[in-house]
C-alpha positions in Angstrom: 0.1 0.0 -0.1 1.5 3.4 -0.9 1.5 6.2 1.7 0.2 9.4 0.5 2.2 12.4 1.4 -0.4 15.4 1.9 1.1 18.8 0.8 2.0 20.7 3.9 2.4 17.7 6.2 5.8 16.3 7.3 5.4 12.8 6.7 9.0 11.7 5.1 11.8 11.5 7.8 15.2 11.5 6.4 18.6 10.7 7.9 21.9 11.9 6.2 25.2 9.8 6.6 28.3 11.8 5.2 31.7 12.2 6.9 31.6 15.9 5.6 29.9 18.5 8.0 29.4 20.9 5.1 27.8 18.2 3.0 25.4 17.2 5.8 24.5 21.0 6.2 24.1 21.7 2.7 21.7 18.3 2.4 19.8 19.4 5.5 19.4 22.8 4.3 18.0 21.8 0.7 15.6 19.1 2.1 14.2 21.4 4.5 12.9 23.7 1.6 10.2 21.1 1.3 7.6 21.0 4.1 6.8 17.5 3.2 10.4 16.6 4.2 11.8 16.4 7.5 15.8 15.8 8.2 15.4 13.7 11.5 19.1 13.6 12.0 22.7 13.4 10.4 25.6 11.1 11.2 29.4 11.4 10.2 29.8 7.7 9.9 27.7 4.3 9.6 28.3 3.4 13.1 26.7 6.5 14.4 24.2 6.3 11.5 23.1 2.7 12.7 22.2 3.9 16.1 20.5 6.8 14.7 18.3 4.3 12.4 17.4 2.3 15.3 16.3 5.2 17.3 15.0 7.8 14.9 13.4 5.3 12.5 13.9 7.3 9.3 11.8 6.7 6.2 14.5 7.5 3.8 18.5 7.3 4.3 20.9 9.2 2.1 24.2 7.7 2.2 27.8 8.6 1.2 30.0 6.0 -0.3 33.6 6.9 0.9 33.8 7.3 4.7 36.0 6.5 7.3 35.7 3.6 9.7 33.1 1.8 7.2 32.6 2.4 3.7 29.2 3.1 2.3 28.8 -0.3 0.4 29.7 -2.4 3.3 27.3 -0.6 5.4 24.4 -0.7 2.7 25.1 -4.5 2.6 24.6 -4.9 6.2 21.8 -2.5 6.3 19.5 -4.4 3.5 20.2 -7.7 5.1 19.0 -6.7 8.7 16.7 -3.6 8.1 16.0 -2.9 4.3 14.7 0.7 3.8 14.9 3.2 0.8 18.4 4.4 0.3 19.7 7.3 -1.9 23.4 6.9 -2.7 25.4 10.2 -2.5 28.5 10.2 -4.9 31.0 12.3 -6.3 31.2 13.0 -10.0 34.2 10.9 -10.5 34.0 8.3 -13.6 36.0 5.9 -11.5 33.1 5.7 -9.0 30.7 4.3 -11.8 31.3 0.8 -10.9 30.9 1.4 -7.3 27.5 3.1 -7.8 26.2 -0.1 -9.9 27.2 -2.1 -6.8 25.2 0.0 -4.6 22.3 -0.4 -7.0 22.8 -4.3 -6.9 22.9 -4.3 -3.1 19.5 -2.4 -2.8 20.0 1.1 -3.3 17.0 2.8 -5.2 18.7 6.0 -6.4 21.9 7.9 -6.9 22.5 11.5 -6.5 25.6 13.4 -7.4 27.5 16.1 -5.2 27.4 19.7 -6.6 30.1 20.2 -9.3 30.9 22.9 -11.9 28.1 22.2 -14.2 26.0 20.8 -11.4 24.8 23.3 -8.9 23.5 23.0 -5.3 20.2 24.3 -6.5 20.2 21.6 -9.3 21.0 19.0 -6.8 18.5 20.2 -4.1 15.6 20.0 -6.7 16.5 16.5 -7.8 17.1 15.3 -4.2 13.7 16.3 -3.0 11.9 14.6 -6.0 14.1 11.4 -5.3 13.3 11.3 -1.7 9.5 11.5 -2.4 10.1 8.8 -5.1 11.9 6.3 -2.9 9.6 6.9 0.0 7.0 5.1 -2.2 8.8 2.1 -2.8 8.1 -0.9 -0.7 9.9 -3.8 -2.3 13.6 -4.2 -1.5 16.2 -6.9 -2.4 13.6 -8.9 -4.6 13.3 -9.9 -8.0 11.1 -7.1 -9.1 9.7 -8.6 -12.3 9.0 -12.0 -13.5 10.7 -12.8 -16.6 8.8 -14.6 -19.3 11.9 -15.3 -21.5 15.6 -15.5 -20.8 17.1 -15.1 -24.4 16.2 -12.5 -27.1 13.7 -13.0 -29.6 15.2 -14.5 -32.9 15.4 -11.9 -35.8 12.3 -11.7 -37.6 10.6 -9.5 -40.3 10.5 -5.7 -39.2 8.0 -4.8 -42.1 5.7 -3.1 -39.5 8.6 -0.9 -38.1 10.5 0.1 -41.0 11.8 3.6 -40.5 10.4 3.6 -36.9 12.1 5.5 -34.3 11.4 4.4 -30.6 11.7 6.7 -27.6 11.9 5.1 -24.0 11.8 7.4 -20.8 12.2 6.3 -17.3 13.1 7.4 -13.7 13.4 5.3 -10.4 13.4 1.7 -11.2 14.2 2.3 -14.6 17.7 0.9 -14.9 16.3 -2.5 -14.4 13.2 -2.1 -16.5 15.2 -0.8 -19.4 17.2 -3.8 -19.4 14.0 -6.0 -19.1 13.0 -4.6 -22.5 16.4 -4.3 -24.3 17.6 -8.0 -23.4 14.6 -9.2 -25.3 15.2 -7.5 -28.6 17.0 -9.1 -31.6 20.0 -7.1 -33.3 18.0 -5.7 -36.1 15.5 -3.8 -34.2 14.4 0.0 -35.1 16.8 2.7 -33.4 16.0 3.4 -29.9 16.7 6.5 -27.9 16.6 6.5 -24.0 16.4 9.0 -21.3 17.2 7.5 -17.9 17.3 10.0 -15.0 20.8 9.2 -14.1 23.8 11.6 -13.0 26.7 12.7 -15.2 29.2 9.9 -16.1 27.1 7.2 -14.8 25.2 6.8 -18.1 28.3 5.8 -19.8 29.1 3.0 -17.6 25.3 2.1 -17.8 25.2 2.1 -21.4 28.3 -0.1 -21.4 26.6 -2.7 -18.9 23.5 -2.9 -21.2 25.9 -3.3 -24.2 27.8 -6.1 -22.8 24.6 -8.3 -22.0 22.2 -7.4 -25.0 21.9 -8.4 -28.7 21.7 -4.7 -29.7 24.5 -2.2 -29.6 23.8 0.3 -26.7 26.0 3.4 -26.1 25.9 7.0 -24.6 24.9 9.3 -27.2 27.1 12.1 -28.8 26.1 15.2 -30.3 25.2 14.4 -34.2 25.3 10.8 -33.6 22.9 9.0 -36.7 20.3 6.9 -35.8 20.9 3.1 -37.1 19.0 0.0 -36.6 20.1 -2.4 -33.9 21.4 0.7 -31.9 20.1 2.2 -28.8 21.3 5.7 -27.8 21.2 6.8 -24.1 21.0 10.3 -23.2 24.3 11.6 -21.2 23.8 12.5 -17.6 23.1 16.2 -17.2 22.5 16.8 -20.9 19.3 16.8 -22.9 18.8 14.6 -25.9 16.6 15.5 -29.0 16.0 14.1 -32.2 16.7 15.9 -35.5 16.2 15.2 -39.1 18.2 16.0 -42.1 16.2 14.8 -45.3 15.8 11.1 -44.6 18.6 10.9 -42.1 17.7 11.0 -38.3 20.4 12.4 -35.9 20.6 13.4 -32.2 21.2 16.7 -30.7 22.9 16.9 -27.1 22.7 20.1 -25.3 22.7 22.0 -22.1 19.5 23.7 -21.0 17.4 24.4 -18.1 16.1 21.6 -16.0 12.8 20.3 -17.2 10.5 18.9 -14.5 13.7 19.2 -12.2 15.6 16.8 -14.9 18.3 17.0 -17.1 18.3 14.9 -19.4 14.5 15.1 -19.6 12.0 12.7 -21.1 9.8 15.6 -22.1 12.4 17.3 -24.1 13.2 13.9 -26.1 9.5 13.2 -26.4 8.5 16.5 -27.9 11.4 16.4 -30.4 10.2 12.8 -31.5 6.7 14.4 -32.0 8.0 17.1 -34.2 10.5 15.1 -36.2 9.1 11.5 -36.4 5.5 11.8 -35.7 3.6 8.8 -36.9 6.9 6.9 -37.5 7.5 6.6 -33.8 6.8 4.6 -30.7 6.8 6.5 -27.3 7.2 4.4 -24.1 7.0 5.6 -20.7 8.3 3.5 -17.8 8.5 3.6 -14.0 9.5 6.8 -12.4 8.1 9.6 -10.0 6.9 12.9 -11.3 5.2 14.3 -14.4 8.6 14.2 -16.8 7.5 12.9 -20.1 3.7 12.8 -19.8 2.8 15.9 -21.9 5.5 14.8 -24.5 4.1 11.4 -24.8 0.6 13.0 -25.6 2.3 15.1 -28.2 3.6 12.1 -29.5 0.3 10.2 -29.5 -1.4 13.4 -31.2 1.2 13.4 -33.9 0.4 9.8 -34.9 2.9 7.9 -32.8 2.0 4.6 -30.9 2.3 5.2 -27.3 2.6 2.8 -24.2 2.8 3.4 -20.5 4.1 0.8 -18.1 1.2 -0.5 -15.7 1.1 0.0 -11.9 1.8 -3.5 -10.9 5.1 -3.8 -12.8 6.4 -0.3 -11.9 8.6 0.4 -9.0 7.2 3.9 -8.6 3.9 4.4 -10.5 4.4 8.2 -11.1 5.3 9.1 -14.6 3.2 6.6 -16.1 0.1 7.4 -14.1 0.5 10.9 -15.1 0.7 10.0 -18.7 -2.5 7.6 -18.5 -4.5 10.2 -16.7 -4.2 12.6 -19.4 -4.8 10.0 -22.2 -1.4 10.0 -23.4 -0.8 6.2 -23.5 -2.8 4.1 -26.4 -1.8 1.2 -24.4 -1.1 0.4 -20.7 1.1 -2.8 -20.4 3.0 -5.0 -18.0 6.7 -4.4 -18.5 7.1 -8.0 -19.7 4.9 -7.2 -22.7 6.4 -3.8 -23.9 9.2 -5.3 -25.9 6.7 -6.6 -28.4 5.5 -3.3 -29.3 9.1 -2.7 -30.4 9.1 -5.7 -32.5 5.5 -5.4 -34.0 4.9 -1.6 -34.1 2.1 -2.1 -31.9 0.7 -4.6 -29.1 -0.7 -7.8 -30.4 -2.6 -9.8 -27.9 -1.4 -13.3 -28.4 -3.8 -14.9 -26.0 -6.8 -14.1 -28.3 
């Protein structure tokens, strides 16, 4: 049962564990800007944090990775075995930390947020962190296999007549790293080009794309400005950059750019979907997956109005039923499907109910 956060009522109790007093202060100040969130305590290391978890019973934990006495991954592993709870990992922007962050995902962390840097301000971080706290607060499943897999190997190559010249656009947030993998691993190597926005910090998108590429039949890579769309290739929007579709004659390519946050996000699903509607229209498929907030809902509606085939993930298979719910509410989705069925849309250009 999802707990409902009433506007103006403090319901979400947060504990911050970070060895930097300055970081603890900044996080407390940024989270306190939302009156639905209360920072009930902070701790400089996991040992003190453990005692405060027991005494304060927070709803959400924000956890640094590199700390004295005990590192964040070791603590996370112990925590999820003994007292599973929603955890947001706080990380530096270092590329070398990418694998560590994905290990945190494997151990049960639900989200990752970067510490501010040159192109990522405290204000940007604060907006995203408040949203992520509200998202993970709603998640009730930890360290479990979230999706029943109906296949373990990709579909064999088949005729793609229904999807010739089609562009597929996928948008996701909380829970999306696993959901996107669930879809891509089912696809043969000759599928139409796929553009993906997954809310993820700078640098980590490259490592995530490489992980997908290593385990899927299709090629997956982080997008670069000007990349052409090709069958059998999925391009992932870089962290902290927007990705848009452009067209020159019969050639599709992507534009990677800076720009203001859209729905507190960069990359934004909304930005991608709007561009798909403008440049691909009826020759496109739009898919919105698990995540908190409204990012992508209006863009999916614009895609639908332009003739695209649009899909929203159903509540049962979502980690957080926020973005899909918003899209469904405004009539943006032609079909609402369980995650395990969505890959069939990419294969066929539409959903065909095989049980009939």
